[in-house]
C-alpha positions, 0 to 999 in steps of 0.5 A: 163160761165159754159160749158159741157165737150168737148175734146177741153178743155183738154189742158186748164184743164191740165194747170189749174190743174198744176197751181192750184191743185198742190198747194194742193199737187196733182201730175202734169198732162200731156196729157197721165195721164189726159186721163188715170185718166179722159177721158179714164177711163171706168167710165168717163161720159162727162155729169159728167164733167164741165168747167168754162170759163173765160172772154176770154173764157179760162178754169178757172175751172173744175169739174168732178164726176163719177157714176157706179152701179157696184161700192161700194155704186154705186147704190145710190152714185155719186162720186165727184172727183175734183173741181179746180178753177183758182185764180181770179175765186176761189169764192164761187159762182163759186164753187157753180156753179160747185158743183151744176152741178155735184149734179144735174147730180147725181140726174138725174141718180137716185143717192141719195147722193154725196160722196168723198171717196176712192172707187172713180175709178178716182184716183188722185196721190199726192206727199208725203210732204218732200220726193224726189218726192215720191208719193201716187197713190190715194187721199182717200178724200179731203185734210183737210184744203183745200179750197174745204174741207171748201167749202163742209162743208159750203154746207152741206157735212158731214165729215164722217171720216178722213183718215191719210196718212202714209209713210215709207222710207224703207232704214232704216227698220228693224224687231225688236226682239220683233216682231221675238218673236211674230212670234215664239209665233205664230209658237208655236201656230201652225201658219206659216207666209210666202209669196205665189207667185213668190217672187224673191230670197232674205232674207232667213227669207222670207220663202214661201208657196209652190204652192198649199200649202195653202187652204181656201184663198177665205173663209178667205177673205170672212170672213173679209167682204171687197169685194175689198180685196176678189176680189184683193187678191184672184186674186193675189193668183191665178195668182202668184202675191206674197202676205204674208199669215198666215196659220194654218194647211194649211188653210189661216188665214190672209194676208198682201199685195200684194208685188208689187213694182210700177214703181214709186218705191212705195210699193203698199199696198191693206191692212192687215186682220186677220180672226176673228177666228184667232185673238189674236195671234199677226198675224196682226203685224207679217204679216205687218212686213213680208210685209215690209221685203219682199218689202225691199228684192226686193229693194222697196224704200218706202211704203205709205198707208192710214188708218182711224184716230183712227184705231188700225192698225195705231199702227202697222204701227207706230211701223214699223216706218211709220209717218202720213204725210197728212190727208184727209176728207171722206165726204157725202151729201144727195141729195134732189130729 
């Protein structure tokens, strides 16, 4: 039986998650993490969450999605967060029941498509394979090859892209001499690369920009055309959170970061970008290596990130020692109204 969300189902959903979702590598949930991801999330809507009850009225399935007109694509897209079913109930008919309930709710809210992608504000942490419990903070899609991945394909969801998750144990990181040479060449062309913000004292090569010594940050970010970067990196620069920047004549030309060591030990990574007017000087590579260097200087054990399969930036990550550890599918279905 399909039931609308009620808080009394939370314990059953957590138990279901910790038995079934962890098989796909997701991190276990407890009461607090369940609330922070789902029910306390500002985008949680009880009418966007459904429970499948088994023969003994136990929680046998859970599906959740979210919407928000202020989210990227939010004016037309509903985000599918998860569909989880217990073993005996992991049948096509039950996946279909839960998926249809979500799609109908999206359509009721005027949405014309259902998306599984990294803009979803309900972030699902997962464990990085073959590591000592290292984790990534968000799944950018459906794990490739999972039961849900194949089911969504069968239901008309198009795989629009594949994201590869990449990982680096920073204990062995070192900047190669050819990267130092790139930095010197960029310097000869008038570029400076360093940290802006409250960076703890560390390696002398991690030179920084003086407060107020870097201009044009917002203009540089707007030129990159990524609204999430524009919001986050500008806020970091304003509040003193360290970010690695490239500059020419005191004007921002690119960024990497921010430099934030998360409580779980992970080096947080929002992105890397070089303004089109400053491409061709190797700044992207230098920025990224400086970022890894900064993380190691503050004692960060590891970094993880994801990037599109075929994205040229993957070559930079690979040169730094990152390895692809998991793949996720970004998916979409147009909803018939």
